[in-house]
C-alpha positions in Angstrom: 32.1 12.6 17.3 33.7 16.0 17.1 31.4 19.0 17.5 31.9 22.2 15.5 30.2 25.6 15.6 29.1 26.7 12.1 28.5 30.4 11.3 26.9 32.1 8.3 24.0 29.6 7.8 20.6 31.1 7.1 18.5 28.3 5.8 18.2 24.6 4.9 20.0 25.2 1.7 23.1 26.4 3.7 22.8 23.3 5.9 22.7 21.0 2.9 25.7 22.9 1.3 27.9 22.5 4.4 27.0 18.8 4.8 27.8 18.2 1.2 31.2 20.0 1.4 32.3 18.2 4.6 31.1 14.8 3.4 33.6 15.1 0.5 36.6 15.5 2.9 38.7 12.3 3.0 38.3 10.5 6.3 34.8 11.8 7.1 32.4 8.8 7.7 29.4 10.9 8.6 28.3 14.5 9.1 25.2 16.1 10.5 24.5 19.8 10.6 21.9 21.4 12.8 20.4 24.6 11.6 18.6 25.0 14.9 21.8 25.1 17.1 24.2 26.1 14.3 26.3 23.1 15.2 27.9 20.2 13.2 28.8 16.7 14.3 31.5 14.9 12.3 32.7 11.3 12.7 35.8 9.9 11.1 39.6 10.4 11.0 39.7 13.7 9.1 41.7 16.4 10.9 39.7 19.4 12.3 41.8 21.8 10.1 40.6 20.0 7.0 36.9 20.1 8.1 37.1 23.8 8.8 38.9 24.5 5.5 36.1 22.7 3.6 33.4 24.7 5.4 35.2 28.0 4.7 35.6 26.9 1.0 31.8 26.5 0.9 31.4 30.1 2.0 30.7 29.6 5.7 32.7 29.8 9.0 33.5 27.0 11.4 35.4 26.4 14.6 36.0 23.3 16.8 33.9 23.4 20.0 36.0 23.2 23.2 35.5 20.1 25.4 33.9 21.2 28.6 31.4 20.2 31.2 28.1 20.0 29.4 26.5 21.4 32.4 28.3 24.6 31.7 27.1 27.3 29.3 27.1 25.9 25.8 27.8 28.5 23.2 25.7 26.7 20.7 22.6 27.5 22.8 23.6 31.1 23.7 21.2 33.5 22.0 23.6 35.9 20.4 21.4 36.6 17.4 18.3 38.2 19.0 20.1 41.3 20.4 21.7 41.9 17.0 18.4 41.4 15.1 16.6 43.8 17.5 19.1 46.5 16.9 19.0 46.0 13.1 15.2 46.1 13.1 14.9 49.3 15.2 17.4 51.1 13.0 15.7 49.9 9.9 12.3 51.0 11.2 13.4 54.6 11.8 14.4 55.1 8.1 11.7 52.8 6.8 9.0 54.9 8.4 10.5 58.1 6.8 10.5 56.2 3.4 6.9 55.0 3.8 5.7 58.5 4.8 7.0 59.8 1.5 5.8 57.0 -0.7 2.5 56.0 0.9 1.7 58.6 3.5 1.9 61.6 1.1 0.6 59.7 -2.0 -2.2 57.7 -0.5 -3.2 59.7 2.6 -2.3 63.2 1.4 0.0 63.8 4.3 2.1 67.1 4.0 5.6 67.2 2.5 8.1 70.0 2.5 7.1 72.6 -0.2 9.2 72.9 -3.4 10.3 69.2 -3.6 9.7 67.9 -7.1 9.2 64.3 -8.0 12.8 63.9 -9.0 14.1 65.0 -5.5 11.4 63.0 -3.7 12.6 60.0 -5.7 16.2 60.8 -4.8 15.3 60.9 -1.1 13.6 57.6 -1.5 16.7 56.1 -3.0 18.9 57.4 -0.2 16.6 56.1 2.6 16.4 52.7 0.8 20.2 52.5 0.6 20.5 53.2 4.3 18.0 50.4 5.2 19.7 48.0 2.8 23.1 48.9 4.4 21.8 48.3 7.9 20.7 44.8 6.7 23.8 44.2 4.6 24.2 40.7 6.0 21.5 39.5 3.5 23.5 40.9 0.6 27.0 39.8 1.6 25.8 36.3 2.6 23.4 36.0 -0.4 25.7 37.1 -3.1 28.7 35.2 -1.6 26.6 32.0 -1.7 25.6 32.8 -5.3 29.3 33.2 -6.3 30.0 29.7 -4.7 27.2 28.3 -6.8 25.2 27.5 -3.7 22.4 30.1 -3.5 20.5 30.2 -0.2 17.6 32.1 1.4 19.7 35.2 1.7 20.3 35.0 -2.0 16.5 35.1 -2.6 16.2 38.2 -0.3 19.2 39.9 -1.8 18.2 39.3 -5.4 14.6 40.5 -4.7 15.7 43.6 -2.9 18.5 44.3 -5.4 16.3 43.9 -8.5 13.7 46.2 -6.9 16.4 48.8 -6.3 18.0 48.3 -9.7 14.7 48.8 -11.5 13.8 51.8 -9.4 17.3 53.4 -10.0 16.7 53.0 -13.8 13.3 54.7 -13.4 15.0 57.5 -11.3 17.4 58.1 -14.2 14.5 58.5 -16.6 12.9 61.0 -14.2 16.1 63.0 -14.0 16.2 63.0 -17.8 12.8 64.7 -17.7 11.2 62.0 -19.7 7.5 62.5 -20.4 5.2 61.2 -17.7 7.5 61.8 -14.7 4.5 61.9 -12.4 3.3 58.5 -13.7 6.8 57.0 -13.4 7.2 58.4 -9.8 3.8 57.1 -8.6 3.6 53.7 -10.3 7.1 52.5 -11.3 9.3 53.2 -8.3 9.9 50.2 -5.9 12.4 51.8 -3.5 10.0 51.1 -0.6 10.0 47.4 -1.6 13.8 47.3 -1.9 13.9 48.5 1.8 10.8 46.8 3.1 11.9 43.3 1.9 15.1 43.0 4.1 13.3 44.8 7.0 10.4 42.4 7.0 12.7 39.4 6.6 14.6 40.7 9.7 11.2 40.7 11.5 10.8 37.1 10.6 14.4 36.3 11.6 13.8 37.9 15.0 10.5 36.0 15.5 12.4 32.8 14.4 15.3 33.4 16.8 12.9 34.0 19.7 10.9 30.8 19.0 14.1 28.8 18.3 15.3 30.0 21.7 12.2 28.6 23.3 12.7 25.2 21.7 16.0 24.8 23.6 14.5 26.0 26.9 14.4 22.5 28.3 18.1 22.0 27.7 18.9 25.5 29.1 16.9 24.7 32.2 18.8 21.5 32.8 22.1 23.5 32.5 20.9 26.0 35.1 20.4 23.1 37.6 24.1 22.5 37.8 25.2 23.5 41.3 27.9 26.3 41.5 29.4 25.5 44.9 29.9 22.6 47.2 30.6 22.2 50.9 33.4 19.7 51.4 35.4 18.4 54.3 39.1 19.2 54.3 41.4 18.6 57.2 38.4 18.2 59.4 36.9 21.6 58.5 33.9 22.4 56.3 35.0 24.5 53.3 32.7 26.0 50.6 34.5 25.7 47.2 33.4 26.0 43.5 32.0 22.8 42.3 34.8 22.5 39.7 37.2 21.9 42.6 35.5 18.9 43.9 37.6 15.7 43.4 36.7 12.0 43.4 36.9 10.7 46.9 36.1 14.1 48.5 33.6 14.1 51.3 30.8 16.7 50.8 28.0 17.8 53.0 24.4 18.6 51.9 22.0 20.5 54.2 18.3 21.3 53.6 17.9 23.6 50.6 21.3 22.8 49.1 22.0 21.0 45.9 24.1 17.8 45.7 27.3 18.9 43.9 28.4 15.5 42.5 27.3 11.9 42.1 28.2 9.8 45.1 27.2 7.6 48.0 25.8 8.5 51.4 28.2 7.7 54.1 26.4 9.3 57.0 23.0 10.7 57.8 19.6 10.6 56.0 17.7 13.0 53.8 14.7 13.4 51.4 16.0 14.5 48.0 14.0 16.1 45.3 15.1 14.3 42.1 12.3 15.7 39.9 14.8 17.5 37.7 16.4 14.2 36.6 13.6 11.7 36.8 10.4 13.8 36.5 9.1 12.3 39.7 7.8 15.0 42.1 7.8 12.9 45.3 11.1 13.3 47.3 13.2 10.1 47.6 14.5 9.1 51.0 18.3 8.5 51.1 20.2 6.8 53.9 23.7 5.3 54.4 24.8 3.3 51.3 22.3 5.0 48.9 23.5 6.7 45.8 22.9 10.4 45.2 23.0 12.5 42.0 24.3 15.9 41.2 21.7 18.7 41.0 19.2 16.9 43.2 18.0 19.1 46.1 17.9 18.2 49.8 14.4 18.9 51.1 15.0 17.8 54.7 17.7 16.0 56.7 21.5 16.1 56.7 23.8 13.8 54.7 27.6 13.4 54.3 28.5 11.8 51.0 31.6 10.5 49.1 32.1 12.0 45.6 32.4 9.3 43.0 31.5 11.0 39.7 32.2 14.7 39.1 32.0 17.3 36.3 31.1 15.8 32.9 30.7 12.3 34.4 27.7 13.1 36.6 24.2 11.9 35.7 23.1 15.5 35.0 25.9 16.1 32.6 25.3 12.8 30.8 21.6 13.8 30.5 22.5 17.1 29.0 25.0 15.5 26.6 22.4 13.0 25.4 19.8 15.7 24.8 22.4 17.9 23.0 23.6 15.0 20.9 20.1 14.0 20.0 19.5 17.6 18.7 22.8 17.4 16.7 21.8 14.2 14.9 19.4 13.9 12.0 16.1 12.0 12.0 15.5 9.8 8.9 12.4 11.9 8.1 14.6 15.0 7.8 16.2 13.5 4.6 13.0 14.5 2.7 13.5 18.1 3.5 17.3 17.8 2.8 16.7 16.5 -0.7 14.2 19.3 -1.4 16.4 22.0 0.2 19.4 21.1 -1.9 17.6 22.2 -5.1 15.0 24.5 -3.7 16.7 27.9 -4.1 18.1 27.3 -7.6 14.6 26.1 -8.6 13.0 29.3 -7.2 15.5 31.5 -9.1 14.7 29.6 -12.3 10.9 30.0 -11.6 11.3 33.7 -11.0 13.1 34.1 -14.4 10.4 32.1 -16.1 7.7 34.2 -14.5 9.4 37.5 -15.7 9.9 36.1 -19.2 6.3 34.7 -19.3 4.7 38.1 -18.4 6.9 39.9 -20.9 5.8 37.5 -23.6 2.2 38.0 -22.5 2.6 41.7 -23.3 3.0 43.1 -19.8 5.5 45.9 -19.0 8.9 45.2 -17.7 8.0 46.8 -14.3 5.0 44.5 -13.9 7.0 41.4 -14.9 9.8 42.3 -12.5 7.4 42.9 -9.7 6.0 39.3 -10.2 9.5 37.8 -10.4 10.6 39.7 -7.2 7.5 38.5 -5.4 8.4 34.9 -6.3 11.9 35.3 -4.9 11.0 36.8 -1.6 7.9 34.7 -0.8 9.8 31.4 -1.1 11.0 30.1 2.2 13.5 27.1 2.5 13.9 28.0 6.2 10.6 26.4 7.1 11.7 23.2 5.5 15.0 23.2 7.3 13.4 23.9 10.7 10.5 21.5 10.4 12.3 18.5 11.8 15.0 19.8 14.2 12.7 22.1 16.2 10.3 19.3 16.8 13.2 16.9 17.7 14.6 19.5 20.2 11.3 20.1 21.9 10.5 16.4 22.0 13.9 15.3 23.4 13.7 18.2 25.9 10.2 17.1 27.1 11.5 13.5 27.4 14.5 14.7 29.5 12.0 16.5 31.9 10.2 13.2 32.3 13.3 11.0 32.8 13.3 9.6 29.2 16.6 10.2 27.5 16.8 9.9 23.7 20.4 9.5 22.5 19.6 10.3 18.9 16.8 12.0 17.0 16.4 8.8 15.0 15.5 7.0 18.3 12.8 9.6 19.0 11.3 9.1 15.5 11.6 5.3 15.5 10.0 4.7 18.9 6.8 6.2 17.6 6.7 3.6 14.8 7.3 0.5 16.9 4.9 -2.4 16.5 6.4 -4.9 19.0 7.9 -4.4 22.5 10.2 -7.2 23.7 10.8 -7.1 27.5 13.6 -8.8 29.4 12.2 -10.4 32.6 14.8 -9.9 35.3 15.2 -6.3 36.3 12.7 -5.0 33.8 9.4 -6.8 34.5 10.6 -7.9 37.9 12.6 -5.9 40.5 15.8 -7.8 39.8 16.3 -8.2 43.6 15.5 -11.9 44.0 15.5 -13.8 47.3 16.2 -17.4 48.2 12.9 -19.2 48.9 13.7 -22.9 48.9 16.9 -25.0 49.5 16.5 -28.6 48.3 19.6 -30.7 48.7 20.2 -34.0 46.9 20.3 -37.3 48.8 23.3 -37.4 51.1 23.9 -33.6 51.0 23.0 -31.3 53.8 21.3 -27.9 53.4 24.4 -26.2 54.9 26.8 -28.0 52.5 24.7 -27.1 49.5 24.3 -23.4 50.5 28.0 -23.1 51.5 29.3 -24.4 48.1 26.6 -22.4 46.2 27.6 -19.3 48.2 31.3 -19.8 47.4 30.6 -20.4 43.8 28.2 -17.5 43.2 30.2 -15.0 45.3 32.1 -13.7 42.2 29.1 -13.5 39.9 27.3 -10.3 39.1 24.0 -12.0 38.1 21.0 -10.8 40.2 20.1 -14.5 41.0 23.6 -15.1 42.2 23.4 -12.1 44.5 20.3 -13.7 46.1 22.3 -16.8 47.0 25.3 -14.7 48.2 22.9 -12.7 50.5 21.5 -15.9 51.9 25.0 -17.2 52.6 26.0 -14.0 54.3 22.8 -13.9 56.4 23.6 -17.5 57.4 27.1 -16.5 58.5 28.7 -19.0 56.2 32.4 -18.9 55.2 33.4 -18.3 51.6 35.5 -21.2 50.4 38.5 -20.4 48.2 37.8 -20.8 44.5 40.0 -20.9 41.4 39.5 -21.0 37.6 36.2 -19.1 37.9 34.3 -18.9 34.6 31.0 -17.4 33.5 28.9 -18.8 30.6 26.3 -16.1 29.9 22.8 -17.4 29.7 23.9 -20.8 31.0 25.7 -20.7 34.3 29.2 -20.7 35.8 31.9 -23.0 37.1 34.9 -22.9 39.5 37.4 -25.2 41.3 36.8 -25.6 45.1 39.1 -27.9 47.1 40.3 -29.5 43.9 36.8 -30.3 42.7 34.9 -28.7 39.8 31.5 -27.2 40.6 28.9 -26.0 38.1 25.8 -23.9 38.7 23.1 -22.7 36.4 20.0 -23.8 34.5 18.8 -27.4 34.3 19.7 -27.6 30.6 23.3 -26.5 31.4 23.7 -28.9 34.4 22.4 -31.9 32.5 25.7 -31.7 30.6 27.5 -32.7 33.8 25.2 -34.7 36.0 22.0 -36.7 36.0 19.1 -35.0 37.8 17.2 -37.3 40.2 13.4 -37.5 39.9 12.7 -36.0 43.3 14.9 -32.9 42.5 13.2 -32.6 39.1 9.8 -32.6 40.8 10.9 -30.0 43.3 12.3 -27.8 40.6 9.0 -28.1 38.6 6.9 -27.2 41.6 9.1 -24.1 42.2 8.8 -23.0 38.6 5.0 -23.4 38.6 5.0 -20.8 41.5 7.1 -18.4 39.5 10.3 -19.2 41.2 13.6 -19.9 39.4 15.4 -23.1 40.4 19.2 -22.9 40.3 20.9 -26.3 39.9 24.3 -27.2 41.5 26.6 -30.1 40.7 30.1 -31.2 41.8 32.3 -33.7 39.9 29.3 -35.3 38.1 27.0 -35.5 41.1 24.1 -33.2 41.7 24.3 -31.2 44.9 20.7 -30.0 44.8 18.7 -26.9 43.8 18.2 -23.5 45.4 14.9 -21.8 44.3 15.0 -18.0 43.9 12.0 -15.7 43.5 12.1 -12.3 41.9 9.2 -10.0 42.8 7.3 -8.3 40.0 7.5 -4.5 40.0 4.4 -2.7 41.3 3.8 -0.9 38.0 4.6 -3.8 35.6 1.1 -5.0 35.1 -0.3 -1.5 34.6 2.5 -0.6 32.3 2.1 -3.7 30.1 -1.7 -2.9 29.9 -0.8 0.6 28.7 1.5 -0.8 26.0 -1.2 -3.2 24.8 -3.8 -0.4 24.8 -1.4 1.5 22.5 -1.9 -1.4 20.0 1.6 -2.8 20.7 2.4 -6.5 20.8 4.3 -7.4 24.1 6.7 -10.3 24.3 8.7 -11.3 27.3 12.2 -12.8 26.9 13.9 -14.8 29.6 16.6 -17.3 30.3 14.3 -19.0 32.8 12.5 -22.2 32.2 9.1 -22.3 30.6 7.2 -22.9 33.8 8.7 -19.8 35.5 8.2 -17.7 32.4 4.6 -18.7 32.2 3.9 -17.9 35.8 5.5 -14.5 35.6 3.9 -13.6 32.3 0.4 -14.7 33.5 0.7 -12.5 36.7 1.4 -9.3 34.7 -0.8 -9.8 31.6 1.7 -10.9 29.0 0.3 -13.3 26.4 3.6 -14.2 24.6 6.9 -15.2 26.0 10.1 -17.0 25.0 11.9 -19.0 27.7 15.3 -20.7 28.0 16.8 -18.1 25.7 20.5 -17.3 25.7 21.9 -13.7 25.0 22.5 -14.6 21.4 19.1 -16.2 21.3 17.5 -13.0 22.4 19.0 -11.2 19.4 17.7 -14.0 17.1 14.2 -13.6 18.6 14.3 -9.9 17.9 15.3 -10.6 14.3 12.4 -12.9 14.0 9.9 -10.4 15.5 11.3 -7.7 13.1 9.6 -9.6 10.2 6.3 -8.3 11.6 7.4 -4.7 11.9 9.7 -2.5 14.0 10.7 -3.9 17.4 11.9 -2.2 20.6 13.8 -4.2 23.2 13.7 -3.2 26.9 16.5 -4.6 29.1 18.9 -3.8 31.9 21.7 -6.4 31.9 24.9 -7.3 30.1 23.2 -10.3 28.5 20.6 -7.9 27.0 23.2 -5.9 25.1 23.1 -8.0 21.8 19.3 -7.7 21.7 19.3 -4.0 22.6 21.7 -3.4 19.7 19.8 -5.7 17.3 16.4 -4.1 17.9 15.2 -1.1 15.9 15.2 0.8 19.2 17.0 -0.4 22.3 15.6 0.9 25.7 17.7 0.6 28.8 16.4 0.6 32.3 18.4 3.4 34.0 19.3 1.4 37.0 20.9 -1.3 34.7 24.5 -1.9 33.8 26.6 0.6 31.9 27.0 -1.9 29.1 23.2 -2.0 28.6 22.9 1.8 28.7 25.7 2.1 26.2 24.0 -0.4 23.9 20.6 1.3 24.0 19.1 4.2 22.1 16.8 5.3 24.9 17.5 5.4 28.6 14.8 5.4 31.3 16.2 7.2 34.3 13.3 6.1 36.6 13.8 2.4 35.8 10.1 2.3 35.4 8.4 0.2 32.8 5.5 2.7 32.5 8.0 5.1 30.9 8.2 2.9 27.9 4.5 3.7 27.1 5.3 7.4 27.7 8.3 7.2 25.3 6.0 5.7 22.6 3.4 8.4 23.1 6.1 11.1 22.9 7.6 9.5 19.8 4.2 9.4 18.1 3.5 13.0 19.0 6.9 14.2 17.7 6.5 12.3 14.4 3.0 13.8 14.0 4.4 17.3 14.7 7.1 16.8 12.2 4.6 15.7 9.6 2.5 18.9 10.4 5.6 21.1 10.0 6.6 19.5 6.7 3.1 19.8 5.4 2.8 23.5 6.2 6.3 24.1 4.8 5.5 22.4 1.5 1.9 23.7 1.4 3.0 27.3 2.0 5.4 27.2 -1.0 2.9 25.2 -3.1 0.2 27.9 -2.7 2.3 31.1 -2.3 4.7 30.8 -5.2 1.9 30.5 -7.8 0.1 33.4 -6.1 3.2 35.5 -6.2 3.7 34.7 -9.9 0.2 36.2 -10.5 -1.3 32.9 -11.8 -4.6 33.5 -9.9 -5.1 37.0 -11.2 -3.5 38.5 -8.1 -0.9 41.3 -8.2 0.8 40.6 -5.0 3.1 43.4 -3.8 6.7 42.2 -3.1 6.3 43.6 0.5 3.4 41.3 1.1 5.6 38.4 -0.1 8.3 39.3 2.3 5.8 39.5 5.2 4.4 36.1 4.3 7.9 34.6 4.2 8.8 36.1 7.6 5.8 34.4 9.2 6.4 30.9 7.7 9.4 29.9 9.9 7.8 31.5 12.9 4.7 29.3 12.4 6.8 26.1 12.1 8.6 26.9 15.4 5.5 27.8 17.3 3.8 24.6 16.1 6.8 22.6 17.4 6.4 24.3 20.8 2.9 22.8 21.1 4.7 19.5 21.8 5.4 20.8 25.3 1.6 20.3 26.0 1.6 16.7 24.8 0.1 14.2 27.3 2.7 11.4 27.4 1.4 9.7 30.6 
């Protein structure tokens, strides 16, 4: 996905316009525009030049974002608007105060004015001051009328039209005053709206400033992650310690981390020991002890001890950078619920303009004066706010995904954050998810005529090339027993079944009972031993050679300390929990019973896991939690795939959510966060719709109210601010 920076957008109507324009470019398969970060993600084969041309043709600006380390400063998150808005607002207030002194101070409070100024000259001074304020806030007028010329009116169009109509009507009245028409005093006091013409853009600027500040707070989690990136590293070169910028660290370099220093890159400890604070990445406050052979991650802090490490992942490949990228990408994508606001936003502004014209015409037909009718129409224009609709979803998604990142829960897309809150069933892989995935050999049962050493030696040689956790247990046992690895050839893996290889000219197979039965008959005593092992929660691995059974090796995988409590949490949330495993039914039953799972599916192959997910989806949305290559089909098939962070890269790539802590209890936290985010989005959308549903009729004067256009502008300014502040409440959500 290519990322672009989009300029000139002011509301959800702009966002919809840009998306629509880019979607029409040949070669674009999908496009998502974020009003929150003023960014756009485009997938497809279309050239960047064509994308930028389409955006410019729609009346906006765009440029391709440069590829750089996500841990660096991202221009999409840089707050460039707030300083500009502050300057505009201060300048506006200076001249606006003078204008309000003349119009309201002197008229309503009898404040003194220079002697000798007639109504016509006071009106002229009002016009000049209004022109100055409107010129200071010219962005509303250039953007608004440009969008109108492109037949794509936006929020700026409403502001520009409201202010311009107020000014135009007031200028007409000023001309009447200068013509000495009868009733100059009445015209001056009751028919001039120069203060409204100036106050409307000034008040909207106040709203924009509040919105910019609150939007900045929604990205604070991402900014804080970026600040964690270390700036320098101490590396060893030619036997000497040298401090260099972290950008100069290369793969294979040896770096040193002393107490108080940050780890500059992902790597492995090659000497020493230390306690590292990993809370920035995992959310866990307790420091983690690291010794020789342990992995370390960039941006973690050495609390005590001394370690010398080898750099293995640098720059944008570090865990920190990947976390930042995931959070950024999640903010750039669009949640399904946002489509409601998108559909409304596309027609909102034209509809408001039409309503304003109908209101003016209606009041004129009712016998009211043109000034009264225009005031009602102007009020409808300026009180309407598509910004609140456009911000309702993305601000909540940004806060939610940021809160998740702080707690070691990474959402790849905003859709994942929304969907996890609607899950009805959680499917759990057994090995590495419910259990530690670090099994050990507990029993070696050779067949008649086979010694334990011969069985273990051949099993060790066969399993040595396998990456499966159960295979690693056999390999560890072989190494601990100082056995020699026999030379193998034609090594093959059959996922979910077993493996085979040639050893000394003979074909060996290893795997489940069902798989081995295809090659050899299983004696009754071996079958009984395997059954007893399975009843105890152990996994029996069967081995055969040239049609004869060699025996079984039983392997036990310890259940994680928090699995039982985590599964109870999931059930307390009203979720159905199902365990999926390639193990036999006896082992599955024993493991499930020990951690409180009532439903399980055993003897299931990788393709079978995906089929089970499809079957469960008939009852509602399903999340799959796994960590291995064989879980990838199920992770992809599920409505939401959740990868245990310590799992394989394939599993992580296939998943929608990554749990950095590799803790099952984080699944319940993710569900709570998803539900809280969806609830917050619903609140935001409700207030956005409710605001317009109530305020537009009030502005039109349907309830006997004569709302001043300035009050309408003030109300509009507060709507977006309210939505942003409501989203910030998510930071206080209790997800654990």
